[in-house]
C-alpha positions as CSV (number, residue, x, y, z in Angstrom):
1,X,5.4,8.6,10.1
2,X,8.2,10.0,7.9
3,X,8.1,9.8,4.1
4,X,11.2,7.6,4.2
5,X,9.6,5.1,6.6
6,X,6.4,5.1,4.5
7,X,8.4,4.4,1.3
8,X,10.2,1.5,3.0
9,X,6.8,0.1,4.2
10,X,5.3,0.5,0.7
11,X,8.3,-1.3,-0.9
12,X,8.1,-4.1,1.6
13,X,4.4,-4.5,1.0
14,X,5.0,-4.5,-2.8
15,X,7.5,-7.3,-2.4
16,X,5.0,-9.3,-0.4
17,X,1.9,-8.5,-2.5
18,X,0.1,-5.3,-1.6
19,X,-3.7,-5.0,-1.4
20,X,-5.6,-2.0,-2.7
21,X,-6.6,-1.2,0.8
22,X,-3.0,-1.1,2.1
23,X,-1.9,1.0,-0.9
24,X,-4.6,3.5,-0.1
25,X,-3.7,3.5,3.6
26,X,-0.1,4.3,2.7
27,X,-1.2,6.9,0.2
28,X,-3.2,8.7,2.8
29,X,-0.4,8.5,5.3
30,X,2.0,10.0,2.8
31,X,-0.4,12.8,2.0
32,X,-0.5,13.6,5.7
33,X,3.2,13.5,6.1
34,X,3.7,15.8,3.1
35,X,1.2,18.3,4.5
36,X,3.0,18.3,7.9
37,X,6.4,18.7,6.1
38,X,5.0,21.6,4.1
39,X,3.7,23.3,7.2
40,X,7.1,22.8,8.9
41,X,8.8,24.2,5.8
42,X,6.7,27.3,5.9
43,X,7.6,27.8,9.6
44,X,11.3,27.3,8.9
45,X,11.3,29.8,6.0
46,X,9.5,32.4,8.1
47,X,12.1,31.9,10.8
48,X,15.0,32.2,8.3
49,X,16.3,28.8,9.3
50,X,19.4,27.4,7.8
51,X,19.4,26.3,4.2
52,X,20.5,22.8,5.3
53,X,17.3,22.4,7.3
54,X,15.1,23.8,4.6
55,X,16.7,21.7,1.9
56,X,16.6,18.6,4.0
57,X,12.8,19.1,4.5
58,X,12.4,19.7,0.8
59,X,14.1,16.4,0.1
60,X,11.5,14.6,2.4
61,X,8.7,16.4,0.5
62,X,10.1,15.3,-2.8
63,X,10.5,11.8,-1.6
64,X,6.9,11.7,-0.5
65,X,5.6,13.2,-3.7
66,X,7.6,10.6,-5.6
67,X,5.9,7.9,-3.6
68,X,2.5,9.4,-4.2
69,X,3.2,9.3,-8.0
70,X,4.4,5.7,-7.7
71,X,1.2,4.6,-5.9
72,X,-1.0,6.6,-8.4
73,X,0.7,4.7,-11.3
74,X,-0.2,1.3,-9.9
75,X,-2.4,-0.9,-12.0
76,X,-4.9,-3.4,-10.7
77,X,-5.0,-6.8,-12.4
């Protein structure tokens, strides 16, 4: 699942009340997505792909990293 889709899912869950288990599930999915994006980025850079493709992928990585930080900053009550 893409970082954008995961962010949407996380935000929806937050509006409806997210459980610790669901937050951890999304966190793990985001970590996997970021890892896949980084591997793809390495391949694109090695292949001298267009800067548009590279920058687009970097945006997805940044979005995923932002979501990771958002989840890490959650507090349990």
